[in-house]
C-alpha positions in Angstrom: 66.2 -54.3 53.3 62.8 -54.9 51.9 60.3 -52.1 51.2 56.7 -52.2 50.0 55.3 -49.3 48.0 51.5 -48.9 47.8 50.2 -46.4 45.2 47.8 -46.6 42.3 49.9 -44.4 39.9 52.5 -46.2 37.9 54.7 -43.1 37.5 54.8 -42.7 41.3 55.7 -46.4 41.8 58.6 -46.0 39.3 59.8 -42.8 40.9 59.7 -44.4 44.4 61.5 -47.4 43.2 64.3 -45.3 41.8 64.7 -43.2 45.0 64.6 -46.3 47.2 67.2 -48.2 45.1 69.4 -45.1 45.1 69.1 -45.3 48.9 70.4 -48.8 48.9 67.1 -50.8 49.2 67.7 -54.3 48.0 64.1 -55.4 47.3 61.1 -53.2 46.4 57.7 -54.7 46.4 54.8 -52.9 44.7 51.0 -52.8 45.1 48.4 -50.6 43.4 45.6 -50.9 46.0 44.7 -51.3 49.6 43.7 -55.0 49.5 46.7 -55.9 47.3 49.0 -53.9 49.5 47.9 -55.7 52.7 48.2 -59.1 51.0 51.7 -58.3 49.8 52.6 -57.0 53.3 51.4 -60.3 54.9 53.3 -62.3 52.3 56.7 -60.4 52.3 56.7 -58.7 55.7 58.8 -55.8 54.5 60.8 -53.7 56.9 59.2 -50.4 55.8 56.1 -49.4 53.8 55.7 -46.3 51.7 52.0 -45.7 51.1 49.7 -43.2 49.6 46.5 -42.2 51.4 44.0 -41.8 48.6 43.1 -44.6 46.1 40.6 -44.5 43.3 37.1 -44.7 44.8 38.2 -44.7 48.4 39.0 -41.4 50.1 41.8 -41.6 52.6 41.6 -45.4 52.7 45.4 -45.5 53.2 44.7 -44.7 56.9 43.0 -48.0 57.3 45.9 -49.8 55.7 48.3 -48.1 58.1 46.2 -49.3 61.1 45.9 -52.8 59.8 49.7 -53.1 59.2 50.5 -51.7 62.6 48.0 -54.0 64.3 49.7 -57.2 63.0 53.3 -55.8 62.9 53.7 -52.9 65.4 57.4 -52.6 64.6 56.9 -51.8 60.9 58.0 -48.4 59.8 55.5 -46.5 57.6 56.1 -43.5 55.4 53.1 -41.7 53.9 53.7 -40.2 50.4 50.7 -38.1 49.7 49.4 -35.2 47.6 47.4 -33.9 50.6 49.2 -30.8 51.9 46.7 -30.5 54.7 48.2 -30.6 58.2 45.1 -32.2 59.7 45.3 -35.1 57.4 49.0 -35.5 58.1 48.3 -35.4 61.8 45.8 -38.2 61.4 48.2 -40.3 59.4 50.8 -40.0 62.2 48.1 -40.9 64.8 47.2 -43.9 62.8 50.8 -45.2 63.1 52.8 -43.6 60.3 56.3 -42.4 61.2 56.7 -40.0 58.3 54.7 -37.8 56.0 56.1 -36.4 52.8 54.4 -34.6 49.9 54.3 -35.9 46.3 55.2 -32.5 44.9 58.5 -32.5 46.7 61.9 -33.1 45.2 63.2 -36.6 45.1 65.9 -35.6 47.6 63.3 -34.9 50.2 61.7 -38.3 49.7 65.2 -39.8 50.1 65.7 -37.9 53.3 62.3 -38.8 54.7 62.9 -42.5 53.9 66.3 -42.5 55.7 64.8 -40.8 58.8 62.0 -43.3 59.0 64.2 -46.2 58.2 66.6 -45.3 61.0 63.9 -45.1 63.6 63.1 -41.4 63.5 60.1 -39.4 62.2 59.7 -36.9 59.4 57.0 -34.4 58.5 57.2 -32.2 55.4 58.7 -28.9 56.5 55.7 -26.9 55.2 53.4 -28.9 57.5 55.5 -29.6 60.5 54.6 -26.7 62.9 50.9 -27.0 62.3 51.0 -30.8 62.6 52.7 -30.5 65.9 50.1 -28.1 67.2 47.2 -30.3 66.0 48.7 -33.4 67.7 49.0 -31.5 71.0 45.3 -30.6 70.8 42.4 -32.9 71.3 39.4 -31.6 69.4 36.0 -32.7 70.5 33.9 -34.6 68.1 31.1 -32.5 66.6 27.6 -33.3 67.7 26.2 -34.4 64.3 23.2 -36.5 63.4 23.7 -39.7 61.4 22.3 -38.0 58.3 24.7 -35.0 58.8 27.6 -37.5 59.1 26.5 -39.2 55.8 26.6 -35.9 54.1 29.9 -34.8 55.6 31.5 -38.1 54.6 30.4 -37.7 51.0 31.7 -34.1 50.9 35.0 -35.5 52.1 34.9 -38.0 49.2 34.6 -35.2 46.7 30.9 -35.5 46.0 28.9 -32.5 44.7 25.6 -31.5 46.4 23.7 -33.0 43.4 25.5 -36.3 43.7 24.9 -36.5 47.4 21.2 -35.8 46.8 21.0 -38.7 44.3 22.9 -41.1 46.5 20.8 -40.4 49.6 17.5 -40.1 47.7 17.0 -36.5 48.9 16.4 -33.2 47.1 19.2 -30.8 46.2 17.6 -28.2 48.4 17.7 -30.6 51.4 21.4 -31.2 50.9 22.1 -27.5 50.5 20.2 -26.7 53.7 22.0 -29.5 55.5 25.3 -28.1 54.4 24.3 -24.7 55.7 23.5 -26.3 59.1 26.7 -28.2 59.1 28.7 -25.0 58.5 26.9 -23.4 61.4 27.5 -26.4 63.7 31.2 -26.8 62.8 32.1 -23.1 62.5 32.9 -23.3 58.8 32.6 -19.9 57.2 32.6 -21.2 53.6 32.0 -24.4 51.7 35.7 -24.8 51.3 36.1 -24.7 55.1 33.4 -27.3 55.4 35.1 -29.6 52.9 38.3 -29.2 54.8 36.5 -30.4 58.0 35.0 -33.2 56.0 38.5 -34.4 54.9 39.6 -34.3 58.6 36.6 -36.4 59.6 37.3 -38.9 56.7 40.8 -39.2 58.1 39.5 -40.0 61.5 37.0 -42.6 60.2 38.3 -44.1 56.9 
């Protein structure tokens, strides 16, 4: 069996290789970015892909990789190995075509279990997220009625930008961005900035 691991952290790649080889995988291919990962996928056509979601400079871009792989090879099994313990992000990964979602801070035995479940045609979601992911996938939230400018700001919040950085990037004042975030919180029902950032991450997962 061939497996492709896509992650930009060498230690993670080494750890995944060790777990996969212990599980009997014969060939492990590696890539450290989205473009390289897709090229290696097209070249080697592995049976299963283990992929992170977040790569340097590209928030949740792993979702786009999942969709591209599934578009050209619908039968490919994909397991997400992510630091994001947010059920909304996990739900989006599954909607994009992943069959499993496991957290990076888990024991290697859980990664091994998740791999075997996905390899054998099943699904796996980290136990701490499973109930909420199931609820989210059964619901169909309406898209918030945001202006193009509000979507620009929300996307940058989801990418980890500060108010000041967003102001610089968009050529606006700090006060304008702060006011826009207040309006976004009101529109989206976010009580705090942390709630708004959580929503921004969800939107980034929908539109990587």
